[in-house]
Backbone as CSV, one residue per row, in Angstrom:
resi,resn,N_x,N_y,N_z,CA_x,CA_y,CA_z,C_x,C_y,C_z
1,MET,150.971,82.569,68.274,152.212,82.903,67.612,152.361,82.098,66.328
2,LYS,151.929,80.809,66.374,152.044,79.985,65.185,151.179,80.536,64.062
3,SER,150.005,81.043,64.374,149.120,81.539,63.320,149.705,82.783,62.651
4,VAL,150.350,83.655,63.426,150.993,84.841,62.843,152.144,84.405,61.946
5,LEU,152.933,83.434,62.399,154.042,82.911,61.604,153.527,82.261,60.326
6,ALA,152.450,81.518,60.415,151.868,80.865,59.241,151.354,81.898,58.245
7,ILE,150.730,82.947,58.745,150.209,83.996,57.871,151.357,84.714,57.163
8,CYS,152.415,85.039,57.923,153.580,85.723,57.338,154.259,84.836,56.302
9,SER,154.407,83.550,56.622,155.030,82.616,55.681,154.218,82.510,54.404
10,ALA,152.902,82.437,54.549,152.037,82.355,53.368,152.154,83.617,52.520
11,ALA,152.245,84.769,53.159,152.373,86.034,52.426,153.697,86.090,51.673
12,VAL,154.776,85.648,52.324,156.089,85.631,51.671,156.068,84.684,50.478
13,LEU,155.502,83.512,50.640,155.418,82.550,49.539,154.565,83.098,48.395
14,ALA,153.464,83.746,48.713,152.607,84.315,47.670,153.359,85.373,46.880
15,CYS,154.119,86.209,47.564,154.906,87.236,46.874,155.969,86.593,45.998
16,ALA,156.629,85.560,46.496,157.672,84.883,45.729,157.093,84.255,44.477
17,PHE,155.934,83.585,44.605,155.334,82.952,43.434,154.828,83.980,42.435
18,SER,154.233,85.065,42.905,153.731,86.057,41.969,154.889,86.779,41.283
19,ALA,156.002,86.992,41.990,157.164,87.622,41.377,157.771,86.709,40.331
20,SER,157.881,85.406,40.635,158.471,84.507,39.650,157.528,84.296,38.476
21,ALA,156.240,84.375,38.695,155.284,84.244,37.593,155.355,85.467,36.690
22,ALA,155.676,86.627,37.259,155.756,87.846,36.459,157.058,87.909,35.668
23,GLU,158.107,87.230,36.111,159.395,87.302,35.432,159.335,86.906,33.963
24,PRO,158.739,85.784,33.596,158.750,85.426,32.184,158.107,86.490,31.292
25,ALA,157.060,87.139,31.744,156.429,88.180,30.942,157.379,89.357,30.757
26,ALA,158.095,89.727,31.814,159.031,90.836,31.726,160.232,90.476,30.862
27,MET,160.578,89.206,30.820,161.755,88.782,30.085,161.480,88.604,28.600
28,LYS,160.252,88.746,28.159,159.943,88.540,26.751,160.667,89.534,25.864
29,ASN,160.894,90.754,26.325,161.640,91.719,25.531,163.127,91.419,25.656
30,ALA,163.818,91.397,24.541,165.198,90.928,24.499,166.210,91.893,25.098
31,ILE,165.902,93.203,25.118,166.923,94.184,25.506,166.355,95.192,26.502
32,SER,167.122,95.409,27.563,166.801,96.457,28.531,168.081,97.224,28.856
33,VAL,167.913,98.441,29.378,169.052,99.269,29.773,168.780,99.886,31.146
34,HIS,169.864,100.332,31.770,169.780,100.965,33.091,170.907,101.984,33.172
35,VAL,170.606,103.215,33.540,171.630,104.254,33.665,171.705,104.684,35.124
36,LEU,172.921,104.615,35.663,173.170,105.036,37.048,174.200,106.154,37.050
37,ASN,173.990,107.147,37.893,174.890,108.282,38.029,176.025,107.910,38.977
38,LEU,177.266,107.904,38.469,178.412,107.550,39.304,178.699,108.597,40.381
39,GLN,178.346,109.858,40.132,178.616,110.908,41.112,177.697,110.804,42.318
40,THR,176.435,110.489,42.063,175.459,110.494,43.144,175.075,109.094,43.614
41,GLY,175.320,108.095,42.773,174.950,106.721,43.118,173.473,106.426,42.948
42,ILE,172.750,107.315,42.283,171.314,107.108,42.096,170.997,106.899,40.609
43,PRO,169.822,106.355,40.307,169.422,106.169,38.914,169.332,107.503,38.171
44,THR,169.448,107.434,36.854,169.434,108.630,36.023,168.211,108.613,35.101
45,PRO,167.135,109.290,35.504,165.951,109.362,34.642,166.160,110.387,33.531
46,GLY,165.419,110.217,32.443,165.404,111.224,31.394,166.493,111.120,30.348
47,VAL,167.191,109.992,30.270,168.215,109.811,29.243,167.566,109.141,28.028
48,ALA,167.645,109.806,26.878,167.128,109.223,25.636,168.094,108.126,25.176
49,VAL,167.519,107.030,24.678,168.311,105.876,24.244,167.757,105.403,22.908
50,GLU,168.674,105.039,22.027,168.299,104.541,20.698,168.862,103.134,20.524
51,LEU,168.100,102.259,19.905,168.559,100.909,19.570,168.661,100.795,18.062
52,ASP,169.856,100.444,17.594,170.112,100.254,16.168,170.583,98.828,15.933
53,GLN,170.345,98.332,14.715,170.837,97.015,14.308,171.689,97.196,13.062
54,ASN,172.817,96.487,13.020,173.657,96.515,11.839,173.061,95.563,10.809
55,GLN,172.617,96.132,9.698,172.025,95.341,8.620,172.826,95.603,7.349
56,ASN,173.584,94.592,6.943,174.414,94.691,5.727,175.359,95.889,5.773
57,GLY,175.968,96.137,6.931,176.942,97.209,7.078,176.360,98.574,7.374
58,ASN,175.051,98.693,7.460,174.398,99.964,7.776,173.638,99.854,9.095
59,TRP,173.689,100.938,9.878,172.935,100.968,11.130,171.503,101.380,10.845
60,VAL,170.557,100.552,11.285,169.134,100.807,11.096,168.501,100.992,12.473
61,LYS,167.828,102.139,12.662,167.187,102.419,13.944,165.977,101.511,14.117
62,LEU,165.930,100.802,15.255,164.808,99.917,15.564,163.845,100.509,16.578
63,ALA,164.392,101.251,17.539,163.544,101.746,18.629,164.240,102.883,19.366
64,THR,163.440,103.648,20.090,163.958,104.684,20.977,163.167,104.628,22.279
65,GLY,163.734,105.193,23.301,163.055,105.265,24.587,163.750,106.274,25.477
66,VAL,163.183,106.500,26.639,163.743,107.417,27.629,163.722,106.711,28.969
67,THR,164.831,106.804,29.709,164.893,106.125,31.001,163.855,106.694,31.961
68,ASP,163.257,105.787,32.735,162.203,106.165,33.681,162.801,106.681,34.993
69,ALA,161.972,106.867,35.995,162.405,107.396,37.295,163.469,106.524,37.947
70,ASN,163.508,105.241,37.595,164.523,104.331,38.124,165.724,104.204,37.200
71,GLY,165.788,105.049,36.170,166.904,105.021,35.231,166.856,103.849,34.263
72,ARG,165.684,103.262,34.084,165.561,102.036,33.291,164.659,102.204,32.071
73,ILE,164.974,101.410,31.070,164.047,101.116,29.980,163.979,99.601,29.972
74,GLY,162.874,99.057,30.411,162.748,97.617,30.588,162.512,96.846,29.310
75,ALA,162.070,97.528,28.264,161.750,96.851,27.006,162.157,97.758,25.851
76,LEU,163.400,97.630,25.399,163.893,98.493,24.332,163.739,97.859,22.953
77,TYR,163.732,96.527,22.883,163.560,95.871,21.590,162.123,96.120,21.108
78,PRO,161.909,96.304,19.797,160.554,96.591,19.306,159.526,95.571,19.805
79,ALA,158.441,96.069,20.344,157.382,95.218,20.903,156.794,94.317,19.830
80,GLY,156.526,93.084,20.223,155.882,92.133,19.334,156.797,91.478,18.320
81,LYS,158.096,91.819,18.345,159.035,91.218,17.403,159.973,90.267,18.134
82,GLN,160.251,89.135,17.528,161.223,88.184,18.070,162.624,88.729,17.794
83,ALA,163.481,88.707,18.793,164.856,89.176,18.628,165.582,88.318,17.599
84,GLU,166.405,88.968,16.805,167.212,88.283,15.806,168.671,88.353,16.216
85,GLN,169.417,87.301,15.905,170.851,87.329,16.139,171.457,88.424,15.272
86,GLY,172.518,89.036,15.794,173.191,90.060,15.007,173.941,91.037,15.878
87,VAL,174.438,92.086,15.232,175.187,93.130,15.920,174.256,94.318,16.118
88,TYR,174.211,94.800,17.345,173.327,95.901,17.731,174.133,97.016,18.374
89,LYS,173.527,98.188,18.427,174.147,99.342,19.076,173.084,100.043,19.907
90,VAL,173.368,100.244,21.173,172.538,101.068,22.032,173.269,102.403,22.155
91,VAL,172.588,103.483,21.822,173.192,104.812,21.886,172.514,105.602,22.993
92,PHE,173.287,105.939,24.017,172.798,106.751,25.130,173.059,108.214,24.773
93,LYS,172.018,109.032,24.699,172.123,110.430,24.297,172.466,111.292,25.511
94,THR,173.683,111.140,25.985,174.113,111.779,27.229,174.296,113.293,27.083
95,GLY,174.668,113.764,25.903,174.817,115.210,25.703,173.504,115.937,25.902
96,ASP,172.442,115.371,25.344,171.115,115.972,25.518,170.713,115.966,26.991
97,TYR,170.998,114.852,27.665,170.653,114.748,29.087,171.384,115.824,29.898
98,TYR,172.707,115.911,29.711,173.475,116.882,30.502,173.131,118.327,30.130
99,ALA,172.808,118.584,28.881,172.378,119.933,28.494,171.113,120.316,29.270
100,GLY,170.208,119.361,29.414,168.987,119.598,30.191,169.261,119.837,31.663
101,GLU,170.367,119.275,32.150,170.770,119.460,33.549,171.678,120.683,33.721
102,LYS,171.948,121.373,32.594,172.842,122.541,32.583,174.233,122.179,33.101
103,GLN,174.718,121.021,32.632,176.063,120.546,32.974,176.819,120.242,31.694
104,LYS,178.129,120.417,31.741,178.970,120.033,30.614,179.241,118.539,30.687
105,THR,179.523,117.966,29.517,179.935,116.565,29.462,180.927,116.397,28.330
106,PHE,181.814,115.459,28.484,182.807,115.163,27.455,182.228,114.270,26.364
107,PHE,181.185,113.509,26.701,180.603,112.529,25.787,179.200,112.972,25.353
108,PRO,179.036,113.464,24.128,177.702,113.860,23.681,176.771,112.667,23.494
109,GLU,177.334,111.515,23.211,176.566,110.272,23.195,177.514,109.117,23.431
110,ILE,176.949,108.036,23.942,177.750,106.849,24.248,177.143,105.664,23.507
111,PRO,177.841,105.220,22.441,177.364,104.038,21.723,177.948,102.771,22.353
112,VAL,177.100,101.800,22.564,177.549,100.504,23.087,177.172,99.462,22.033
113,ILE,178.179,98.911,21.381,177.958,97.928,20.316,178.143,96.539,20.910
114,PHE,177.206,95.643,20.613,177.261,94.295,21.180,176.669,93.297,20.206
115,THR,176.975,92.035,20.447,176.463,90.947,19.627,175.363,90.222,20.374
116,LEU,174.207,90.140,19.768,173.100,89.347,20.297,173.208,87.994,19.592
117,ASP,173.728,87.018,20.314,173.992,85.727,19.674,173.017,84.632,20.078
118,ASN,172.114,84.944,21.005,171.115,83.960,21.410,169.781,84.677,21.560
119,SER,168.907,84.488,20.602,167.638,85.226,20.602,166.688,84.798,21.715
120,ASN,167.036,83.749,22.453,166.205,83.298,23.578,166.677,83.863,24.915
121,GLN,167.773,84.621,24.904,168.283,85.207,26.135,167.900,86.682,26.225
122,HIS,167.972,87.188,27.453,167.733,88.609,27.693,169.084,89.321,27.761
123,TYR,169.187,90.480,27.148,170.413,91.276,27.152,170.133,92.579,27.882
124,HIS,170.857,92.784,28.989,170.688,93.985,29.810,171.994,94.766,29.753
125,ILE,171.903,96.048,29.409,173.089,96.883,29.266,173.021,98.045,30.252
126,PRO,173.722,97.918,31.378,173.795,99.023,32.327,174.873,100.021,31.898
127,LEU,174.640,101.289,32.192,175.622,102.334,31.950,175.841,103.074,33.256
128,LEU,177.079,103.089,33.725,177.464,103.868,34.903,178.053,105.159,34.362
129,LEU,177.439,106.283,34.683,177.687,107.528,33.973,178.145,108.658,34.881
130,SER,179.115,109.428,34.385,179.472,110.718,34.967,179.763,111.647,33.786
131,PRO,179.889,112.949,34.010,180.098,113.855,32.882,181.385,113.571,32.086
132,TYR,182.382,112.959,32.729,183.669,112.768,32.056,184.151,111.328,32.056
133,GLY,183.254,110.407,32.280,183.619,109.001,32.233,182.383,108.112,32.269
134,TYR,182.574,106.869,31.861,181.480,105.912,31.911,182.045,104.498,31.912
135,SER,181.187,103.571,32.296,181.519,102.163,32.277,180.242,101.400,31.924
136,THR,180.398,100.286,31.236,179.256,99.475,30.891,179.660,98.005,30.899
137,TYR,178.689,97.136,30.945,178.926,95.697,30.977,177.624,94.990,30.625
138,ARG,177.711,93.676,30.432,176.487,92.923,30.212,175.919,92.532,31.569
139,GLY,174.762,93.042,31.875,174.104,92.722,33.132,173.096,91.611,32.930
140,ASN,172.268,91.406,33.938,171.185,90.416,33.778,169.952,90.908,34.494
């Protein structure tokens, strides 16, 4: 019995160490998003998302992506670039998504404007979505 317990403990520890070792690599990208469907409680794949930065009063597109099967884009900030402090906007293209689902929506897109004030931190923006309402917050 002790050997089975020792083997299980070693496996759990190995998973914990490999997961924590993988975290810093995943955290290198400054911005991620997650879209969840409020009606069904499940992730929302297939939502196009745009990342813009306010540069001298103008919005400049930095990147685009589409949520995966888990409703996530894990790395939205341009690859290989260090995040800069400033004002950013994540635009969720919800009208396009709902049109593809053959559903009406009140919000053709949802812009989320936020301040990135620490370039060494990770910024996660979840969107809880339904055709006629939404909620967002700073996640981690």
